[in-house]
C-alpha positions as CSV (number, residue, x, y, z in Angstrom):
1,X,25.7,29.8,16.1
2,X,25.5,26.6,14.0
3,X,22.7,24.1,13.3
4,X,22.9,21.1,15.6
5,X,23.2,18.2,13.2
6,X,24.5,14.8,14.0
7,X,25.9,12.4,11.4
8,X,23.3,10.1,9.8
9,X,23.0,7.0,12.1
10,X,23.2,4.7,9.1
11,X,26.4,6.2,7.7
12,X,27.8,6.4,11.2
13,X,27.2,2.7,11.9
14,X,28.8,1.8,8.5
15,X,31.9,3.8,9.3
16,X,32.1,2.1,12.7
17,X,31.8,-1.3,11.1
18,X,34.6,-0.5,8.7
19,X,36.8,0.7,11.5
20,X,36.3,-2.5,13.4
21,X,37.1,-4.6,10.3
22,X,40.2,-2.5,9.8
23,X,41.3,-3.6,13.3
24,X,40.8,-7.2,12.4
25,X,37.7,-7.6,14.5
26,X,35.0,-9.9,13.3
27,X,31.9,-7.9,12.3
28,X,28.6,-9.0,10.8
29,X,27.1,-5.9,9.3
30,X,23.3,-5.9,9.8
31,X,23.4,-2.1,10.5
32,X,23.8,-0.5,7.1
33,X,21.3,-1.0,4.3
34,X,23.5,-1.1,1.2
35,X,22.4,-3.5,-1.5
36,X,25.0,-6.3,-2.0
37,X,23.9,-6.7,-5.6
38,X,26.0,-5.2,-8.5
39,X,24.2,-3.1,-11.1
40,X,23.4,-5.1,-14.3
41,X,26.3,-5.5,-16.7
42,X,24.5,-3.5,-19.3
43,X,24.5,-0.5,-17.0
44,X,28.1,-0.9,-16.0
45,X,29.1,-1.1,-19.7
46,X,27.2,2.1,-20.5
47,X,28.8,3.9,-17.5
48,X,32.2,2.9,-18.8
49,X,31.4,3.9,-22.4
50,X,30.1,7.3,-21.4
51,X,32.8,8.2,-18.8
52,X,34.1,10.9,-21.2
53,X,30.7,12.7,-21.1
54,X,31.4,15.7,-18.9
55,X,28.8,18.3,-19.8
56,X,26.0,19.5,-17.6
57,X,22.5,18.4,-18.3
58,X,19.4,20.4,-17.4
59,X,18.5,20.5,-13.7
60,X,15.6,18.2,-14.5
61,X,17.9,15.7,-16.2
62,X,18.3,14.2,-19.6
63,X,15.0,14.3,-21.5
64,X,15.3,10.8,-23.1
65,X,16.0,9.4,-19.6
66,X,12.9,11.1,-18.2
67,X,10.9,9.7,-21.1
68,X,12.2,6.2,-20.4
69,X,11.3,6.6,-16.7
70,X,7.8,7.7,-17.6
71,X,7.2,4.7,-19.8
72,X,8.9,2.3,-17.4
73,X,6.7,3.2,-14.4
74,X,3.5,3.3,-16.4
75,X,4.3,-0.3,-17.5
76,X,5.3,-1.4,-14.1
77,X,2.6,0.1,-11.8
78,X,0.4,2.3,-14.0
79,X,1.9,5.6,-12.8
80,X,1.0,8.3,-15.2
81,X,3.7,11.0,-15.1
82,X,4.8,13.0,-18.0
83,X,8.5,13.3,-18.7
84,X,8.2,17.1,-18.1
85,X,7.1,16.3,-14.5
86,X,10.0,14.1,-13.7
87,X,13.2,15.5,-12.0
88,X,16.5,13.5,-11.9
89,X,19.1,14.4,-9.2
90,X,22.2,13.0,-7.6
91,X,20.3,10.7,-5.2
92,X,16.7,10.8,-3.9
93,X,17.9,12.2,-0.5
94,X,18.5,15.7,-1.9
95,X,15.1,15.5,-3.7
96,X,13.3,14.7,-0.4
97,X,15.1,17.7,1.2
98,X,14.2,20.0,-1.7
99,X,10.6,19.0,-1.7
100,X,10.3,20.0,1.9
101,X,12.5,23.1,1.3
102,X,10.0,24.2,-1.4
103,X,7.6,25.1,1.5
104,X,8.2,28.2,3.6
105,X,6.5,26.8,6.6
106,X,4.9,23.3,7.0
107,X,3.9,20.6,9.4
108,X,5.7,17.4,8.5
109,X,3.9,14.2,9.5
110,X,6.4,11.4,10.0
111,X,5.3,7.9,10.9
112,X,7.5,6.1,13.4
113,X,9.4,4.0,12.6
114,X,10.9,6.2,9.9
115,X,14.0,6.4,7.9
116,X,16.7,8.3,9.9
117,X,17.0,11.4,7.7
118,X,13.4,12.6,7.4
119,X,13.2,14.3,10.7
120,X,16.7,15.9,10.6
121,X,16.0,17.3,7.1
122,X,12.6,18.8,8.2
123,X,14.3,20.2,11.3
124,X,17.1,21.8,9.3
125,X,14.5,23.5,7.1
126,X,12.6,24.8,10.2
127,X,9.4,22.9,9.7
128,X,7.3,21.6,12.6
129,X,7.6,17.8,13.0
130,X,4.6,15.8,14.1
131,X,5.5,12.2,14.8
132,X,2.8,9.6,14.0
133,X,3.0,6.8,16.5
134,X,2.3,3.3,15.3
135,X,2.3,-0.1,16.9
136,X,3.5,-3.6,16.4
137,X,-0.1,-4.8,16.5
138,X,-0.9,-2.6,13.5
139,X,2.2,-3.6,11.7
140,X,3.7,-0.2,12.1
141,X,1.2,1.2,9.6
142,X,-0.6,4.5,9.9
143,X,-4.3,5.0,9.1
144,X,-7.0,7.7,8.8
145,X,-7.6,7.9,12.5
146,X,-3.9,8.5,13.3
147,X,-3.7,11.2,10.7
148,X,-6.9,12.9,11.8
149,X,-5.6,13.0,15.4
150,X,-2.2,14.4,14.3
151,X,-3.8,17.2,12.3
152,X,-5.2,18.6,15.6
153,X,-1.6,19.6,16.5
154,X,-1.1,21.5,13.2
155,X,0.8,24.8,13.4
156,X,1.4,25.7,9.8
157,X,-0.8,26.2,6.7
158,X,0.8,23.5,4.7
159,X,1.0,19.9,5.7
160,X,3.3,17.2,4.3
161,X,3.0,13.5,5.0
162,X,6.0,11.3,4.4
163,X,5.3,7.7,3.4
164,X,8.0,5.1,2.8
165,X,7.0,1.6,1.6
166,X,8.2,-1.0,1.5
167,X,9.6,0.6,4.6
168,X,13.0,1.3,6.1
169,X,13.4,0.1,8.8
170,X,10.4,-2.3,9.0
171,X,10.4,-4.1,5.6
172,X,6.6,-3.8,5.3
173,X,4.4,-2.3,2.7
174,X,0.8,-1.0,2.4
175,X,-2.1,-2.7,0.7
176,X,-4.2,-1.0,-1.9
177,X,-7.1,-0.5,0.6
178,X,-4.8,1.0,3.2
179,X,-3.4,3.5,0.6
180,X,-6.9,4.4,-0.5
181,X,-7.8,5.2,3.1
182,X,-4.7,7.4,3.5
183,X,-5.5,9.1,0.2
184,X,-9.1,9.9,1.4
185,X,-7.9,11.5,4.6
186,X,-5.1,13.4,2.8
187,X,-7.7,14.7,0.4
188,X,-9.9,15.8,3.3
189,X,-7.1,17.8,4.9
190,X,-5.4,18.9,1.6
191,X,-2.2,17.2,2.6
192,X,0.9,17.0,0.4
193,X,2.4,13.5,0.3
194,X,6.0,12.6,-0.3
195,X,5.8,8.9,-1.2
196,X,9.3,7.5,-0.8
197,X,9.1,4.4,-3.0
198,X,12.9,3.7,-3.3
199,X,12.2,0.0,-2.4
200,X,9.1,-0.2,-4.5
201,X,10.5,-2.5,-7.2
202,X,11.7,-4.9,-4.4
203,X,8.2,-5.7,-3.2
204,X,8.4,-9.4,-2.5
205,X,5.1,-10.2,-4.2
206,X,6.3,-8.4,-7.3
207,X,3.4,-5.9,-7.1
208,X,3.8,-2.4,-5.9
209,X,0.9,0.0,-5.5
210,X,1.7,3.7,-5.6
211,X,-0.5,6.1,-3.6
212,X,0.0,8.6,-6.5
213,X,-2.6,6.5,-8.4
214,X,-5.1,7.1,-5.7
215,X,-4.1,10.7,-4.8
216,X,-2.8,12.4,-7.9
217,X,-3.7,15.8,-6.6
218,X,-0.7,16.4,-4.3
219,X,1.7,13.4,-4.4
220,X,5.4,13.6,-5.1
221,X,6.9,10.1,-5.6
222,X,10.6,9.5,-5.2
223,X,12.7,6.6,-6.3
224,X,16.1,5.9,-7.9
225,X,18.7,3.3,-8.7
226,X,20.2,2.7,-5.2
227,X,18.1,-0.2,-4.0
228,X,16.7,-2.2,-6.9
229,X,19.7,-1.6,-9.1
230,X,22.4,-1.9,-6.4
231,X,23.8,1.4,-7.4
232,X,23.7,3.5,-4.2
233,X,27.0,5.2,-4.7
234,X,26.2,6.2,-8.2
235,X,23.7,8.7,-6.8
236,X,20.8,8.8,-9.2
237,X,17.4,9.8,-7.7
238,X,14.1,10.5,-9.3
239,X,11.1,12.6,-8.3
240,X,7.8,12.2,-10.1
241,X,5.2,15.0,-9.7
242,X,1.6,13.9,-10.0
243,X,-0.8,15.7,-12.3
244,X,-2.3,17.9,-9.5
245,X,1.0,19.4,-8.4
246,X,0.9,23.1,-9.3
247,X,3.3,24.8,-11.7
248,X,4.3,27.2,-8.8
249,X,5.6,24.2,-6.8
250,X,7.4,22.7,-9.7
251,X,9.1,26.0,-10.6
252,X,10.2,26.4,-7.0
253,X,11.4,22.8,-6.7
254,X,13.4,23.0,-9.9
255,X,14.8,26.4,-8.8
256,X,16.1,25.0,-5.6
257,X,17.7,22.1,-7.5
258,X,19.5,24.7,-9.7
259,X,21.0,26.4,-6.6
260,X,22.0,23.1,-4.9
261,X,23.0,20.1,-7.0
262,X,22.8,21.6,-10.6
263,X,22.4,18.2,-12.2
264,X,23.0,14.5,-11.8
265,X,26.3,13.1,-13.3
266,X,25.9,12.6,-17.0
267,X,27.5,9.2,-17.2
268,X,25.2,7.9,-14.5
269,X,22.2,9.4,-16.3
270,X,23.3,7.5,-19.5
271,X,23.5,4.3,-17.5
272,X,20.1,4.9,-16.0
273,X,18.7,5.5,-19.5
274,X,19.6,1.8,-20.2
275,X,18.0,0.7,-16.9
276,X,14.7,2.3,-17.7
277,X,14.7,1.5,-21.4
278,X,15.3,-2.3,-21.2
279,X,12.1,-3.0,-19.1
280,X,12.0,-6.8,-19.5
281,X,15.8,-7.1,-18.8
282,X,15.5,-4.9,-15.7
283,X,12.4,-6.6,-14.3
284,X,14.1,-10.0,-14.8
285,X,17.1,-8.7,-12.8
286,X,14.7,-7.4,-10.1
287,X,12.8,-10.7,-9.9
288,X,16.1,-12.6,-9.4
289,X,17.0,-10.2,-6.6
290,X,13.6,-10.7,-5.0
291,X,13.9,-14.5,-5.1
292,X,17.2,-14.2,-3.1
293,X,16.0,-11.6,-0.7
294,X,12.8,-13.6,0.1
295,X,14.9,-16.7,1.0
296,X,17.2,-14.7,3.3
297,X,14.5,-12.5,4.8
298,X,12.2,-15.5,5.6
299,X,15.1,-17.4,7.1
300,X,15.9,-14.5,9.4
301,X,12.2,-14.1,10.3
302,X,11.6,-17.8,11.1
303,X,14.7,-18.1,13.2
304,X,14.1,-15.0,15.3
305,X,10.4,-15.7,15.8
306,X,11.4,-19.2,17.0
307,X,13.5,-17.5,19.7
308,X,10.5,-15.5,21.1
309,X,11.4,-12.3,19.2
310,X,8.3,-10.3,18.0
311,X,8.5,-9.7,14.3
312,X,6.5,-9.3,11.1
313,X,7.4,-11.3,8.0
314,X,9.2,-9.1,5.5
315,X,7.3,-7.8,2.5
316,X,9.8,-5.8,0.6
317,X,13.4,-4.4,0.6
318,X,15.9,-6.1,2.9
319,X,15.0,-5.0,6.4
320,X,13.5,-6.5,9.6
321,X,12.4,-4.5,12.6
322,X,12.6,-7.0,15.5
323,X,11.0,-6.3,18.8
324,X,13.0,-7.7,21.7
325,X,10.5,-6.6,24.4
326,X,9.9,-10.2,25.5
327,X,13.5,-10.1,26.9
328,X,12.9,-6.9,28.9
329,X,13.4,-8.6,32.3
330,X,16.6,-10.3,31.2
331,X,17.9,-7.1,29.7
332,X,17.3,-5.2,33.0
333,X,18.9,-8.0,35.0
334,X,22.0,-7.5,32.8
335,X,21.9,-3.6,33.2
336,X,20.6,-3.1,29.7
337,X,17.9,-0.4,29.9
338,X,17.9,1.2,26.4
339,X,17.9,0.0,22.8
340,X,21.2,1.7,22.3
341,X,22.8,-0.2,25.2
342,X,21.2,-3.4,23.8
343,X,22.9,-2.9,20.4
344,X,26.2,-1.9,22.0
345,X,26.2,-5.0,24.2
346,X,25.2,-7.3,21.3
347,X,28.1,-5.8,19.2
348,X,30.6,-6.2,22.0
349,X,29.6,-9.8,22.8
350,X,29.0,-11.1,19.3
351,X,30.3,-8.7,16.6
352,X,26.8,-8.3,15.2
353,X,25.8,-4.8,14.3
354,X,22.1,-3.7,14.6
355,X,20.8,-0.1,14.5
356,X,18.8,0.9,17.7
357,X,15.2,2.0,17.5
358,X,16.1,5.5,18.7
359,X,17.4,6.2,15.2
360,X,13.9,5.7,13.8
361,X,11.9,7.8,16.2
362,X,11.4,5.6,19.2
363,X,12.1,6.1,22.9
364,X,15.3,4.7,24.3
365,X,13.3,2.3,26.6
366,X,11.8,0.5,23.6
367,X,13.8,-2.6,22.8
368,X,13.6,-2.6,19.0
369,X,16.3,-2.4,16.3
370,X,16.7,-2.5,12.6
371,X,18.3,-5.6,11.0
372,X,19.5,-5.2,7.4
373,X,20.0,-8.7,6.0
374,X,22.5,-7.7,3.3
375,X,25.9,-9.0,4.6
376,X,26.5,-11.3,1.7
377,X,28.5,-11.0,-1.5
378,X,27.0,-10.3,-4.9
379,X,25.8,-13.8,-6.1
380,X,26.0,-15.1,-9.6
381,X,22.9,-15.3,-11.7
382,X,24.4,-18.5,-13.3
383,X,24.3,-20.4,-10.0
384,X,21.3,-21.4,-7.9
385,X,21.3,-19.4,-4.7
386,X,21.9,-21.5,-1.6
387,X,21.6,-19.9,1.8
388,X,24.5,-21.5,3.7
389,X,26.8,-21.3,0.7
390,X,26.1,-17.8,-0.5
391,X,25.0,-16.0,2.7
392,X,27.0,-17.7,5.4
393,X,27.5,-14.4,7.4
394,X,23.8,-13.8,7.5
395,X,23.1,-17.3,8.8
396,X,25.9,-17.0,11.4
397,X,24.8,-13.5,12.5
398,X,21.2,-14.7,13.1
399,X,22.5,-17.7,15.1
400,X,24.8,-15.4,17.2
401,X,21.8,-13.2,18.0
402,X,19.8,-16.3,19.1
403,X,22.6,-17.6,21.2
404,X,23.1,-14.2,22.8
405,X,19.4,-14.0,23.8
406,X,19.4,-17.5,25.2
407,X,22.5,-16.8,27.2
408,X,21.2,-13.7,29.0
């Protein structure tokens, strides 16, 4: 009678963590990927100053905001998108859903590991999901061969590939050559690409290549304020339609928006207008965040690799995707046979929260988990960041994981 939909695993783990804290239990929250940074003061001030704005905007969003976004992204990574081809919504999550909903019937290619909501959204719409299996050895990246093989299992006329980079849960990105290869195979098979670049500005090398620059025919790029601006709860998402996207798709996409979210909140749009207008100020803020995230991410990486955990060095965002398979025998000796049980036992024994690999498209028997290294308070830009002083819970949490593994 009803759709079978479980609560998003990331939101569920966040609620569980809060419940434990409410019971005075010690919790180190590596399970939920919420930026600890506050939005820049200029955005907070603008939000306050425009709190009395209560009118609706167009479904696409405030025109001046869209013009600012267009100029910002051209300056940042040479994305050429007209303001009229930009759609602003209450969060990028609904935009991802509405892109897929614009198709009556489609095959949706989802690389694993993948963000927890892609597959449930596609399933709700009734699309056919094709999981693209990746490997640790290939850095959890897809390539032309993987896509070619997946196309053999097509059922629908339309095909959508979802890319997310820097990735959640893996913290890795794609090189320009890798994106060009994916663009070529997408062109060959006439694949639509949803490029989820919500972490794009948090690329640790301060350079983010967009596949839309290599495949403008059928790429829809999504982004927003939640990660680089620390404004997840403000709900401001952006979709940018590349030049080759048809007017029929655009009309359908905007039409669905008009029947679902109507528009993004006006005060938040006004604050976003400042974020995308003051390019130099925003990039300086982003670079400060990146400096801190690199210190924390590299610490977590070095400590865990030193404990025989298989791991790739983070390249963007604030995630790691540790592979604990070297501990398989010890897990089995302790009656731990699934990634879910591994995370449950870790939480019970240490108070450290990780999200099991099953949430990201893996089998229960694969001992992987996502680690979001964000359990630290918003630091001051006036003080030099020091790991032990400003991120003590992250340091403690990693040490607890190491001690737990050694004690098995």
